[in-house]
N, C-alpha and C positions, 0 to 999 in steps of 0.2 A: 610387715603389714599386720596390724592388729586384727583381732576377730571382728570387731565392730566395722572397721573399714572394709574388710573382706565381704561381710554381709551387705554392706551398702553398695559396693561395686557390683556384686552378683545380682542384687536387686535392680540396679540400673541396667545391667545387661539383659535381664529377663524382660524388662519393660520395653527396651529399645525396639525389638522387631515388631511390636504391636502396631506401630504407625504404618509400616509397609504391609502388614497383615490386613489391616482394615482398608487400605488403599486398594490392595489386590482384590478383596472380596466385595467391593461395593459397585453398584451399577453406575454410579457417578464418581469415579476416582478423583476427578478434579475437585469435586465438592468436598470430599474428605480432606484432600490436600490443603485446600483453602481454609477449611475448619481448623486444621492443625495449627496453621500460622495465625489464625485469629485468636486461638486459645493462647498461643505464645505471647501475642500482643497484650491480651487481657491480663494474663497472670504476671507478666513482667511489669505491666503498668500498675497493677495492684501492689506489687512489691515495692516499686518506686514510690508510690503514694504513701503506703504504710510506714516505710522507713524514712520518709521525708528527703529522698534524694532529689537531685536536680535532673528533671526529665530531658533537659537539653545539653547536659554535660558531654554527651558522646559526640556532639558536633565537632569537637576538637580533633577527632580522629575520622572525619568524614571520608577521606580517601579510602581508608581501610573498610569503612562501612559500605562504601559504594562497591568495592571489590567483593566483599562478603555477600552483599545483597544480590548482585548480578550472578554470582556463583550459586546462590540459593535458588534463584529463579530457574537457572539452567539445570541445576540438580533435580529439582522437583519435576520439571518438564521431562527429563530423561527417565526418572523413576516411573512416572505415570505411564509413559509410552512403553517402557520395557515390561511393566507388570500387566498392562492391558491384555497382552497375549502370551507373555512368558510366565514361567513358574517362579513363585516366591523362593522355593528351595534352591533354585539355580542362581537367581540374580541378586538377591539380598546379600549372600556371601561376597559376591564380586564387588558390589557397591561399598561394602564395609572394609575394603582393602586399601583405603586411602594412604596409609603409611608407605605403601609401595610408590605411589605418585610422589610423595614428599622426598623419598630418597633418590628417585630418578631425577627430579628437578635439581636436587643438590648436586648430583653427579654431573649433569649436563651443563648447568648454568652457574653453579657456585663453586666449582672446583673441588667438591668433596671426594674423598676416597673412602672405600669401605673394606671391612675385614672379610675374610673367608666366611665367617658365620653370617654376616649380612647377605652375602651372595647366595648362601644356602637358603636363607629365608625368602629372598626374592624368587629363587627357583621353585621353592615349594608353593608360593602364592600363584605363580604362573601355571604350574602343573595342576594345582588344585582347581583353579578357575577353568582350565581347559577340560579337565576330566568331569567337572560338574555338568557342563553343557554338552559333552560328547555322548552320543547314543550309538551303541554298537549296531552296525549294519547300515548306518546313515553316513552322510558326508561328514568330513572332519569337523566342521562347524555347523551344528544342527540348526541354529537360529542366528545367523550372522548379524542381522539388524539388531535384535534384542541384546546380543552380546556386546555389540559396539555401543549401544545406549547405556548398558551397565558400566562399561569401562569409562565412558564419558561422565557418567554420574560419579564414579569413583574419583576421577580427576577433578571434578567440580568440588567434591567434598574435601579433597586435598587443598584446593585453593582457599576454600572457606576456612579450613583449619589453620592454615598459615596466616591469613588475614586476622582471624579472631584471636590467635595466640599473641600476635603483636599488639592488637587493640587492648587486650586484657592487661597489658603493662601500663596502661594510661587511664583506663576507666573501669568502673564497676560493671560486672556482667549484666545486671538487670538494667542499668542505664543504657548500656549498649544494645541489648536485645529489644528494649522498648522502642527506642528511636529507629532501630533497624526495621522492625516490623511495622512501624507507623508508615514507612515508605514502601516496604515490600508487599504488604497485604493488598493495597490498591493495584499495584503492578501485577500481582498474581491473578487478581480478578480479571485483568485484561488479557494476560498471556495464556493462562491455563485453558480457557474455553475456545481457543482458536480452532481446534480440530473437532469441536463437538458435532454430534449428528445434526443434520439440517432440520430435522423434525423436532428437535428438542430446544426449548427456549433457554435463554441464559439463566433465568430464575430457576427453572427445573434442574438445569445442569449443575449449578453451583449451590443453591440454597434450599431446595425442597427437602434435602436430607435432614436439615435441622428440625423439620416437622415429622417426617416419616420415620427416620432412624436417629433420633436425637442422642440416644445412648452411644451409638457407634461414633458419631461425630465428636461427642464430648470425650469419650474414653481415649480415642486416638490422639487428641490434642493434649489432654491432661497427663496421660502416661508418658508422652514424648517429652513434655516439659519436666515432669518428675524425674525421668531418667537423666536428663541433662543437669537438673538441679542437684541430684545426688552426687554426680561426678564433681561439680563445682565445690560442693561441701567437703568431699574427701580431700580435694586439693587444698582447701583452706585449713583442713586438719593436719596438713603436712605430709600427706601420702606421697609416695614416690610416683612421679608421673609415668615413667616407663612401666613400672609394675602394674599400676592401675590399668593402663592402656592394654597391656598384655592379658590381664584377667578378663577384661571386657570382651575379649574375642569369643567368649563362650556364647555370646549372642548369635554367632554364626551357626553352630549346630542347632541351637534352639529354633532358628528360622526354618531349618530343614524339617524338624519335627512338626512345626505348625503347618507348613505347606503340605507335607505328606499325610499327616494324620487327619487334618481338618479339611483341606482342599483336595485330598485324595491324589496328590501328585505322585508320579511313578518313581520307582527305583529308590525307595527310601534308604535301604541299607548302603547302596553304593554312594548315593549323594551325601549321606551322613559321613561316610568314610572320607570322601573327598573334601567335604566342608571342614572336617577336623584337620585334615592335612593343610588346607588353606589357612585356617585359624592359627595353626602352629607356625606357619610361615610368617604371618603377620606379627605374631608375638615375638618371634626371633628378630624380625626387623626392628621392632620397637625396643627390645632389650639390648640389641647390638649397637644402638646409636652411641 
């Protein structure tokens, strides 16, 4: 991995937790979530327009797009629900462990077998996830509902990853993202506000932040897109997929710093240690494939 590629991957990792950071810290997390997806639609659409791509080309992989889109809806629903009452420093690391889901699916349904190193990585991820949410003196699982939501989000992200990886063999990323978000954004506008407070109107819940906190809404979406675009670029430059995915796990301890230093979440030292353990486990899983 060259120095330039390493800098790009680390930049992507640094930007990635900002989406969940802004979702966690906003009074209308569903509004931030919808804004992120609107920005993806706008930026992907701009890319398609400027480069004169076919905006409908991705229809040829519509089954994969449908799987990815439904996974995206469920992923964001779980993320918003988990972060509404749960800590960023606990649940972001768990949601970033989707390589665990991929290898489990391979083992259970595709007949894959794994090395001892892979099993060590899986054990580290599970141990790190458990210790992140465990609080001494409390029951074994301190927030079982939020923990379940984080694991469901992780599984959803794994499904999205598998569908997107297959789709990228047939279409350009911007073409796929543009058409995906053309359909996903309206669906999110319907699904996300289902549990909004009765006293809050749909407009306030989803759109008032564009006026009151426009910077927050913009930075959450633009940085998320930039993080993803950087990774696509390093892949086009010939970077090793496993190595890139492993290095990207530095976003996990970064999320702990954000949660504990800015949102004053508790037990920073312990959570940082367990998040690093989890990140090492994910990196081992990726590298051991």
